N, C-alpha and C positions, 0 to 999 in steps of 0.2 A: 555364584558358587565359591569363587576365590575369597570374597569377603567373608562368607560363612566360615570357611576353613580357617582363615586368619583369626576370626573372632573366637572360634572354638578352641584353637591352639592357645590363644591368649588366655582363655578361661582355664584351660588345663594347667598352664604354667602358673597362673595366679593362684589356683586352688591347690596346687601341689604342696603349698605350705598354708593349710587352712587356718584362718584366723579364729582364735578362740579368745576368751576374755583374758586380757593381760593381767598377770599377777606378778608383781615385782616388789621387792622389799624397798622400804624408804629409809634412807640414812641421812645423818646430819654431817655437814662439812662446812668448814669456814672457807668461803669462796669469794672471789672478787666480783663486784659488779660496778656499774658506773658511779656508784656513791661511795665505794670503798670495799673493804673485806668484812663480811658479816656471816653469821650463821645462816645456812641455807638448807632446805630440804631437797634431797636429790633422789630422783627415781629413774631407773632405767626402763626403757620401753622397747623390748626386743621385737624384731620383725616389723619395725616401723621406719618411715622415712621422715626427714625433717620437714618436708613439704606437708605430709599428712598431719604431723604433730603441730606445726605452726598454724595450720588452718583450724585444727580442733581447739587449740588454746584460745584463739581470738573469739571463737564462738562460745566456748565454755565460760569465759570471764564475763560475758553479758549477763549471766545469772546473778552476778553480785553488784550490778547496777553502777559500778564505777566507770570512769572514762579510760578506755584502753587505747594505747597507741604503740606502734612498733617503731623503735629507733633502729633503722637499718644499719647505720654505721657502728652502733654498739651491739647489734644483734640481740636486742633486749625488748621484751614486752613490758611496758610500764602501765600499771593500772592505778589511777589516783582515786582515793575515796571509795574503795570497795566496801560493801556492807557485808560483814561476816559476823553475825550475831553470836555464834558459838565461841568466837575468838576474842571479840572486843565489842564493848558497847559503843565505842567510837568507830569511825571509818578506818580502814587499813589500806596502806599503799602496798601494792604487790609488784615485785619485779620477777620476771621469768626469763630464763635463757635456755635455749634448746641447742643441744650439741649433736652433731652427726657422729655415729660410732661405727660406720661402715657396716660390715656383716652382722654386727651385734645390735644394729638398729639405732636408736637415739637415746639421749638422756635429757631430762629436764631438771633444772635447778630453779627453785622458787624461794624468794626472800619475802617474808611478811614483816613489813615495817609497822610496829605498833605505836610509833611516835617517839618513844624514849629509847627503845631497843628493838632488836629483831627477834622474832619468835624462835625459841629454843626449848628443848626439853628440860634443861637445867634451870633456866630462869622462869619458865612458864609451864610448869608441869601440868597444870589444870587446863591450860589453853592449847597446849601442844597437840593433843589428839585431833583437834579441829583442823589443824594444818595437814596432818596425815590423811584425815578424812577427805579433805579437798583434793589432794593428789590422787587418792584411790578413786574418787568420783571422776576425776579427769581421765584416769586410765580406763575406766569403764566407757567414758565418752569416746576415747580414741578407738577402743575395741568396737563399739557400736558403729562408728563411722566406717571402719575398715570392713566390718561384716556387711554393712549396707552397700558398700561399694562392690563387695564380692557377690552379694545378692543381685545387684543391678546387672552385673556382668553375666551372672548365671541366667537371669531372666532373659537377657538379650540373646544369649546363645540358644536358650530354649525356644524363644519366638522364632529365631531364624531357622532352627531345626524344624519347627512346626510349619513354617512357611515353605521350607524345602519339601516337606512331606506332602503338603497340598499341591505344590507344583508337580511333584512326581506322580501324584494321583491323577492330575489333569493330563499329564503326558501319557500315562498308561491308557486312559480312556481314549485319547486322541490316536495313539498308535494302534490300539485295538480296533478302532473304527477304520483306520488306514488299512490294516490287515484285511478286514472284512471287505473293504472296497477293492483291495488288490485281488482277493480271491474271486470276487464277483467279476472283476475285469478279466482275470485269467479264464474263468468259466466261459465268459462270452467269447474270448479269443479262441478257446478250445472248440467251442461250438462253430465259430467262424471258420476255423481250420478244417473241421470235419465237413462242413458244407462246401468249403473250397475244394477239398479233396474229391468230394462227390461231383462237384461241377467239372473238375479237371477230367475225371473219369468219363462223365457224360460227353465232354468235349472231344476226348480222344475217340469215343465210340462214334460220335457224329462225324469226326474227321475221316474215320475208316469208311463210313457210309458214303460220305461226300467224295472220297477218293474213288470208290467203285463207280459212283454216278458219273464222275468226270471221265473215267476210262470208257464207260459205256457211251457217254455223250461224244467223246472223241471218235469212237468207232462209228457212231451214227453220222458224224460230220464227214468222215472219210468216205462212207458209203454214198452220201449225198453228192460229194464232189465227183465220185467215180461215175455215178449215174448222169451227172451233169456233163461230164466229159464225153460220155458215150453218145449223147444226142447233139453235140455241137457239130456244125458243119466244118 
């Protein structure tokens, strides 16, 4: 019961800010990464944590067939030789950095290294939309992961509530049976009490009769003693 209550409270707390599809504008900034300062696509992800976003990015980048590794000291994801056909006929190196923004969630900065330069709307007007598309797809991935987590928690709470209901049903059946047994026992006891009272009444009547018989018998004994004394020498 305690576990159920905790799970249900956790679900209520979690669902108090129901996750919907993340919609966030994407902007360009010159930002520093481990290779230097370059143009990056920056997108804020409200209502998220760095743990959620980091997990989602590693999974998301597998779609582009490159080799992704996380440099913990640099706090960067580096993907070598990603295949992004809309952006380049050649492979693209991608660097991503996820920042915690406290109550505002997180933000992700992504650099697309095209070989000679980094993707920007000024220098690559035709290719730039593919970068935005990738970030929007990632936002959808994060939204889906968060909603799946919410669904999992909701289903767990539902199952525990259903299990509790079944337990309560069984308890009701058992307690109803107990009550019927108690009633049957009480009826038997009442019958036993009634019979006992009748037996006590009969006993009292017998005692009265026996008392009279004793008195009569005592009188008879005394008469016999008197007769005996009268014939003694």
